[in-house]
C-alpha positions as CSV (number, residue, x, y, z in Angstrom):
1,X,-41.9,-1.0,-45.2
2,X,-43.6,-3.0,-48.0
3,X,-46.9,-1.1,-47.8
4,X,-45.2,2.2,-47.6
5,X,-43.1,1.3,-50.7
6,X,-46.2,0.2,-52.5
7,X,-48.0,3.4,-51.6
8,X,-45.1,5.5,-52.8
9,X,-45.0,3.5,-56.1
10,X,-48.7,4.1,-56.7
11,X,-48.3,7.7,-55.9
12,X,-45.3,8.0,-58.3
13,X,-47.3,6.2,-61.0
14,X,-50.2,8.6,-60.5
15,X,-48.0,11.6,-60.7
16,X,-46.3,10.3,-63.9
17,X,-49.7,9.5,-65.4
18,X,-51.0,13.0,-64.6
19,X,-47.7,14.5,-65.9
20,X,-48.1,12.7,-69.2
21,X,-51.8,13.8,-69.4
22,X,-50.9,17.4,-68.7
23,X,-48.1,17.4,-71.3
């Protein structure tokens, strides 16, 4: 559960980062 949560967190962070970059 921990690794999955961490992976999701990293993915979310990446998406947010890309979103900020695109906008």
